[in-house]
N, C-alpha and C positions, 0 to 999 in steps of 0.2 A: 585635581578631580574634575570630571567632566561637568561643565556648567557651574563650577564652583565659584567663579568670579561673577561679579555683577557690575553693571555700568554705574559708575559714580560720577555724576556731572561735576565739572569744575576742575581747574588746575590741569593735572595730567590724567583726568578721568579715573582717579584712584581713591576718592573719598570713601571712607568706610561707612557701612550701614548705620552704625550706632551714632555717627556724627550728625547725620541729618535727622535721625529719629529723635535725638535729644535737642536739636536746634529749636529755637523759638522764633516766632514771627513769620513762619512759613504760611503763605496763603492756603487755606484749606481747599481740598479737592472734594467735590461731591460725587465724583464718578465711583461707582461701586462695581464689584465683580459681576453682579447680575441685576438688571432692572426688572422688577416683577412683571411689569406690563409692557415692556419694550418702549421704543421711541428714544427721545432725547435723554441722555444720561447726564452729560456735563458739557457745557460750552463755555469757553474762556477766550478772551482776546488778550494777547501779550504784546507788549511794547518794550523792545530792547531786553527781552528775557523776563520781564516782570508782568504778572497778571494785573491788569488795571481795570478789567471789566469781566463780570460773570453774567452775561445775558441770560434771561429766562427762556428765550425762544430763538428760533432761527432768524426771524425778521430783525429782532434787536441785535443779533450777532452781525448780520449784514450791515446794519446801520453803523455800529461801532467800528467795523472794519473799514467802512468807506470814509468815516469822519477822521480817522487817524492814519496818516501816512506812515508806512514802514511797520504797521502792526501785523500780527499773525494770529489767525483764529485756529483754535484746536477744538473741534466738535466731535464729541463721542456719542455714538448711537448704538442701541442694542435692539436688534431685530426691528428696524424701523418700518413704518408704513410706506406705501408707494408715494403718498403725497409729500412726505418728508424727503424722500430720495429725489422726487421730481423737483422740489424746491431747490435742493442743493445743486442738482444738475443745471437748472436755469441760472442760478447765481454764479456758479464757478465754471460754467460751460463744460460740463463733464460729457465725455463721449457716450453715445447711446449704448454701444456694446459693453462698456465698462459698467454703466448703470444697470443694464440687464443682468450682468453677472452678479452684481451686488445684491440685486433683488432675489434672484433665483438661488444663489449660493451653489453649493456642491461643485466647487471648482478645485482644480489642483493648484498647488503653490506656483505662482508665476509672477512675472513683472512685465508690464506693458507700458509703453509710452504713447500718449495721445497728445501731440503738440507739446505744450509746456506742463502737462499733467502726467504724473506717474500713477499707475494703478497696480497695486500690489495685493496679492492674495497669499495669506499665510494660514497654515493649519496648526493650531496649538493642541497640545495633549496634556491630559491630567490623569494621574493614577488614583483610582478609588481604592483605598485600603480595605474598606469593609467588604466590597464585592470582589476585590482582587481583579479589577478590570481596568482597561485603559479607555478613557473617554476623549473623543476628538471633537474639536470645534473649529469653526472657520472665522477668519478675520480678514476684512477687506479694508484697504487704505487708499485714499485719494490724496496725493501729495502734489501741491501746486504752489505757485508764487503767492505767499502770504496765507496759506491755509493748509490744514491737515484735517481730514475727515476719516474717522475710524468707524467701521460698521461691524459689530460683533454678531455672530449667529450662534453663540454658545457661551458657557460660563467662563472659559479661559480665553485669553490670558487676563491677568489682573492689571488692567490699564490704569486703575487708580494709583497703584504703586509706581507705575512708570511716570505718571503725571507728578506725583509727589516728589520723586527723585529729581525730575527735571526742574521743578520749581525751586529746589534748594539752591541752585546756582544760576543766576541770570545769565552769566557769560556763556554758558553752554547752550541754554535755550535760545539765546540770541543768535546762535549760528544758523537758525532757520528751520524750516519744516523737515529737512532731511536729517537733522540731529534727532528729531522726534522719531523719525522712521528707524534710525539705527538703534535708538533706545528700545523701541518696541520689538525689533528683531532680536535684540539681546534678551528681552524678557521672554520671548517665545522659546529661544534656545535654552535659556536657563530652566524653563519649565519642563524641558525634555529630561533633565537630570533625574528628578524623582521617578519618572516613568522608566528610565533605564534601570534604576535601582530596583523598582518594583518588578520589572520583567525578569531581572537577574534572580531575584528571590523566588519568583514563581518557577523558574527553570530548575533551581535547586530543589524545590519541593517536588517537582515532577520527576526528577532523577530518583528521589527517595521512593516515590510511588511506583516507578517502573521496576526498580530492583526489589521492592517489597511485594510485588505481585498484585498490585491494586488493579482490579478490572476496569476502573474508570480512568485509568491513565491515558489511554488512547484518545478518549473524548477531550480530555483537558489539553493534551498535546495539540490536537487539531485546533481547538479554540485559541490557544496561545499563539499558534502559528499564524492564524488570521490577524491577531492583534499586531504581531511583529510585522507582517506584510503591510498593514495599514500604517504602522509607524514609519516604515520605510517610505511609503508614498507621501507621508507628511514631511519627513525630514530631508530625504535625498534631493527632491527638486529645489529645496531652499538653497542648496549649494549653487545652483545656476543663477538664482536671484542675487545672491551675494557676489558671484563672479561678474554679473552684469553691472551691478552697482560699482564694483571695483574697477570695471573697465570703462567707466564714464557714463553709465546710463543715467546717473543722477547729476543734477546741476552743481552739487557740492563736491564733485570728484576731485576738485583742486584743493580742497581743505585737507591738509596733511594730517591733522589731528583726527578728523572723522575717518579718514582712510586707515589710519593706524588702528582705530577702534574697530573698524569694519573687519580688518584682518584678524583681530582677536576673536570676534564673533565667528568668523569662518573657521578658525582653528578649532574652536570648541565644538562647532557643528560637525566638523570632519570627524572628531573623536566619537561623537554620538553616532554618526552614520556607520563608522567602522565597527563599533560595538554592536549595533543593531544587526549589521550584516553577519557578524559572528554569532549572534543569537539565532538567526535563521538557519545557518549551517549546523549549529549545535542541536537545534530542535529536529532537523532532518536526521541527524545521527541518532538522537534519542528515539525517534520514531522507528528507525531501522532496528535498533537494539530491542525496543519493546516488541516489535513484530517477531524478532528472533526468539525472544523469551517466551512469548505467547505460543509460538510454534513448538518450542521445546516442551512447554507445559502440555500442549495438546498431544504431542507424541508420547509423553509419559502417561497421560491418561489413556491413550489408545493402547499402549503396552499393558497397562493394568487391566483394561477391559478385555484385551486379547487373552491375557493369562487367566482371568476369571472365566472367560468363555471356554478356554481349553480345559480348565478344571471341571467345569460343568459337563462338558462333553465326555470326559473320562468317567465321571460318576454316572452319566446316562448310559454309557456302554456297559458298565457293571450291572446297573439295574436291568437293562434290556437283556443282558446275557442270562442273569438268574431268572428273569421272567420266562425266557425261552426254555431254560432247563426245567423249570417247574411246570411249564405248560405241557411238556411231553408226556409225563405220567398221567396228567389230567386227561389228555386226549385219549390215551390208551384205555384208561379206566372208564371213560365215557363210552367208548365203542363197546367194551365188553359189559357195560351196564345196560345195554339195550334189551328189551323184553321180547326179542324174536324167538320163536320156537326152533326154527331151523337156522342154526348159526354155527360156523366152524369152531371147533375146540370148545363148544359150550358145555358138552357133557364128557369131555376128555378128562382122564384121571389127573394128568399133569398140566391141565389148563391154567390153574391158579399160579403154579410155580412158573409156567411159561410167561404169563402176563407180568409177573414181578421181574423176572430176568429181562424181559423185553424193555420194561421201564428203566431198569438200571443200565442196560446197554445204551439206550437212546440218550439218557441223561449223561452218562459217562462220555459218550461220543461228542455231545455238544460241549461239555466242559473242556475236553481236550482241544476242540476246534477254537473255542473262544480264548483259551489260555495261550495257544500258539499265536493268535492274532493280537494279543496284548489287551484284550478287553477285560480280562480278569487278573 
């Protein structure tokens, strides 16, 4: 299943989830999926894979890191302020361009190297079951000698779970900052699996709407297509990031265990990208089918309107024909009803009979004409 595996620190990277959830003595992590007011969420200093300090602030973290040789700091931030980013930039000598990207956000997934520091941008996704929508968030990482800084600009991913998993086995965390990077990459890719399942379910519902004649289907297809495109923009560039890491962009490229793990993440991400590409093509086909069905429905309605209009025209012909026939005797009667003294046939013995015959002749002629033309 896409994204079905999870990174399990220790041994062959295959420890099951229930093993570390039921283990005791694991140092607690205070990092939560969302910090209500932003800023520092969790800061820890590790030595040989063990958490030996949980500083309350950045200054204390710097001090602990300087006092202990070989230590690694993992600092988690959620929508931090400029002063915190500036402090980190001074302490770890972060590049100005990377710092600017971390502050402004709205970056595409990428990996950039500035000296001994890696700057990684990831876009996590989360499916909201209630609203049936995909929510995207941005995560920035600074990876350098002895430090990992994560800057989240959204609710996902759950870095607290990553930290707990990494802390279950010291030998994995002891591999250094890039082991943390790979674990976070795995968490982001794992988070794509529920999104893929949610989009697939939405597409099934849309197919039912389309063939059921729902007039709102077009609007939903358009909205879902936008989500799929955004998902593609989040997932596809991540393949380039993984390829760069596999090609030696990271200092741990010689660690065969980490490279093996990286290939596993790449395989699962490739499956996600392929399925999302399939969703986009499927939605395009559904939109075409929907347009065809709507066109057919409109044609049927036009045929019905045309038939109704034709029937009305036929009835109007009949009414008009009988109105013309009945108008003829009325006209003749009106003429001979005038009160003029000098008027032809007014005092003629056969005038009355002549008027009746004239009315019958005119009416009969009109009837024959209308009948031949199909109006009656």
